[in-house]
N, C-alpha and C positions, 0 to 999 in steps of 0.2 A: 118837051123832050124830058124824059125819065134819068136820075142822076143815080152811076153807078152806088149802087149798097153794099158793093162785096169789096172784100181784100185780100189779093194773090199776092204772098211774098215768099222767097226762096229764106227759109233761118238757118240751114244751114249743109253744108256739102263735103263727104270725107268720103272714100275708101268704102264705106259700107253704103254707101248712095246720097239720097236728097230728102231732106226733111223742109216742108212747103206749110206754111199757115193760111189759114183760109176765114174769113174774118168775116161780118154781118150777115146777110138776108140771101139767101142761097134759096131763088126761086127760075121759073122759066126765062125770066129777062135775063138775070144775073147769071146763071146757068151757061145761057149761050155765051157771057161776055168771057167767063172763065171756059171752058168746056176748050176752047181753042191752043190756051196757055200746056192745059192739064194734060192734052192728047202729045203736044209737042218735046214735054219734058222727057213723056214715057220712053218717045223715042232714041235720046238718046243712049242709053243702053245700064242705065243705073244698076245694082245690082236688086235695090229698094226703094222705094218713096213713098215716106212715111209724109201723110197728110193728116196734119193736129188741126183738127174744129174745134177745138176750145172756146173759139172767137166766133161762132157761130152761135146767132140769136135767133136764127129765123131756118127752116130749111121743108121743103115741099117733096112732092113726088117728083118733080123736075130734078132735084138737085140729088136725091137718091138714084133718080135715074142715071144723072151724069157719073155718079160713082161707081157704078155698076159697069157701066160701058167703057167706062178708066179702068175699072180692072181688070177688064177683056183683055183692051190693049193693051195693057204692060202687062198679062199673062203671052200674048202671042208675043209680045219684043223680049220674054225674058226676067222679065221686071216683075217682083212682088209690089203690090200695092198695099198700106198696110194705114187702116185708120187708127188715130189716137185721141184722147182726150172729147170722143162723142158725147155730146151732150145729152142726158139721159131723154128727151122728148124725142133726138134727135134718133136715138135705138130705138126707143118705141115703136115709132115709124119704121123703119128697116123691117121689126119684125113683124108689124103687119103687112106688110107688103113680101115679106118674107128674102127680103134682100141678105139680110143677116147670114145665109144660108152659104153665102158666094161670097161676102167679104170676109176681109179677116182683121180684124180688134185687136189691137198693142196697149199695153200701159207703157205709159214714159217715166 
């Protein structure tokens, strides 16, 4: 049995929305673990969900696909998904996959 290599926690909640941190390795296996919780958060009607990615040590195409699908779910719910502190290698992968066209990045 594989041990979870990802950690998802709510950092702050205020009138502007929700700030969530994601740390560890985001791959096909761990994306399946955190995806349902992230989609659930998108349904709560927050104005913004800020996903802090500074703790990501690895992210493959399954993780980037999770961000794209989450972005679409948030948009359908009237919520903005904002990614902050994205590691440079993840940004590079997002550019290669053209995911940076849809996703919004912010500076924390």
